[in-house]
N, C-alpha and C positions, 0 to 999 in steps of 0.2 A: 446670372442675369447682368445686364449692362446697367450699372448703377450711376453712370455719368452721362449726361446729355446736355447739349448747349442751351443756354438761356436765350432762345430765339423765338420771336413771335411766330405762331403757326401761319400767319399771313405773310411772313417775310419772303417765302419763296413762291407765293401765289398758289400753292397746292396744299397748304396745311401741313407740310412736312417739317421735320426737325432741322433739316440742313446738315451741314458738316459736323461730324463729331469732333469734340475738342478734348484736350487733356485737362485734368484737374488743375495743374499748375498754370494753365493759360489764364485763369481768372475769368473765363467766359462760360463756366459750367455751373450747373446745380445738380446735386445728387438726387437720384430717383430711389429713395430709400423707404418710402411708405409702403406698408402692406407687403413686406418682403420676408416676413417671418425671421428676421435677423435678431440675434441676441446681443450683438454689440455693434457699434458704429465703426466703419473702416477708419483707420488712422489717417488716411489721405484727406479726410474731410477738413483737417486742420489747415490744409493748404488753401482752402477756399475762403480767404480772408475778406473777399468782396461780397460775400453773401449777406443779404438783408432779411431773407425769410427762409425757414427750413422746416420741412414737414417730415416727421419720423413716426407718424401715427400707425397703428395697426401692426406692430411688431411684437417681439418678446423681450424687449429691453428691460432689465431689472434695476439698472442704476444709470444716472446721467453720465454720459461719457466725458472724460476729462478734456477730450479734444475740442469740446464746445468752447472752452476758454480762449481759444485762438480766434474765434469768430467774433471779433470785437465790433463789427459793423452790424451784427444781427439785431433786427428790430422785432421780428415775429418768430416764435418757436412753438411748434405743435408736436407734443409727445403723447398724445391721447392714445388710449387703447393699448397700453403696454403693461408692464408689471412693476413699475417704479415704486419703491418704498419710501424714498427720501429725496427731497429737493436739495441739490448740492451742485457745486461746480459752476455756478453762474456769476461768480464775483467779478469777472472781467467784462460782462455783458452790460455795460453802462448805457448802451443805447436801446436795450430791449424794452419794447413797449407792450407787447402782448405775449402772454405765456399761457399755453393751453395744455393742461394736464388731466383732462377728463378721463374717467375710467382707468385709474391706476390703483395703487395700494397705499397711498400717502396718508399718514396719520397726523401730520403737523405741517403748518405753513412756516417754513424756516429757511434761513440762508438766502433770503432774497433782498435783504436790506441794502446790499451794495448794487442794486439795480435801480438807480434813482429815476430813470425815465419810465419805469413800469407804470402802465395805465390800466391794463385789463388782465385779470387773472381768472381763469376758468378751471374749476376744480370739482365739477359734478362727478358723482360716482366714485368717490374715494372713501377713506376710512377715518376722516376727521371727526373726533367725538367730543373734544373739549374746547370751550371758548378761550382757554389759555393758549391754544394753538395759534392765535392770531396776533400775538403781542408784537410781532415785527411789522405788521401792516402800517401802523402810524408813522413808521420811518420812511415810508414811500410817499414823497411829497406830491407826486402826480397821479396817484391812484384814483381812478374814476369808477371802475366797476369790478365786482367780484361775484362769481357764481359758485354757490355751494349746492345748488339743486336747480332744476329747470323751473320755469314759471308755473308749470302745471303740477309741480311737486314730485316729479319723477327724478331718478338719479340723485337722490338726496344723500348727503353725508349724515352720519348718526347725530351730529351736533344740531342738525335742523329739527330734531325732535324735541329739543329743549324749548319750553314754552316762551322763553324770553330771548332766544338767541339773536333774533333780528334787532330787538331793542338794544341789547348789549353791544352788538356789533356796530350799530349806528352811533352809539355813545363813544365807541372807540374810534370810529371813522365818520365824524359828522359831515365831512365834505363829500362823502360818497354819492355819486350820481346814479348808480345802477346797482341794485342788489337783487340777485337771482332773477333778473329780467324786469324788475320794477323800476321804471325811470323815476328820477327825483324821489327816492324813497323817504327822505326826510320830510316831504310834503304830504305824505299819505297817512300821517298820524301815528306812526310807530311809537314815537317817544311819548305820546299822550295816551296810548292804548294800554289796557291791562294785558298781562301775559296770555289771557284766555280769549282775547279778541279774535274772532274768526277771520281767516284770510279773505273771505268773501266780502268783508266789510271794508277792505282796503281797495282803493282804486288802483288797478293794474295798468301798466303801460306796455308798449311793444317790447319784444325780447329778441336778442340776436340768437338765442338758443332755445326758443320756446318749444320747438318740436324735437328736442333731443340732440344728442351728439351726432353730427354729420361728418364722417371722415371725408377725405379728399381735399382738405384745405379750405373748407367752406367759409372759414372765418377770415381769410386773408383780405377779402374785399369788403367786409362788413364793417360798419361803424361800431364803435364800442358802446 
């Protein structure tokens, strides 16, 4: 398959075409790597230092590729629907704002403290079971939203079954603006509710992922 295609607007040639194919080193390309059943990322991706967004969803990647460290301009990264066990290799992505790791095998939120620009973290459908997994999150000064399940309760991590997980998470992150799709969560009474308070008693707001994980880079143009 042709994994490289130019970053050119479909309207650029007036017929919705892609235009002239470019080489990775030209700095004018983006990889077409989503839904390719790949198990590892081509090393050539490290040459695309001008990339700001990268979609690698729907593959069979089991670990974050070290080549990502060269993409220092990256602001949005989607690795949903893979088999990733651990978050790692993001130390150089200091401009990264949105990290999407939905439907993987991650059990802990770790190795993201060196991404100071990170605002949105989507982790639905993983294996996170302990509140201790979130101890790095307060080190992210710009964090605005985190998803551990969808607003309708689907794709939840095991930790979501803890009766006080939202209360404890909001104590850890009092400035959070969006928790599991609920806007301004600190205003809906979590910190005052008992652990047995029903979800239905809380006022819910709009969600960027309310109808589940949508591959094809659905999040790139959505507000957090």
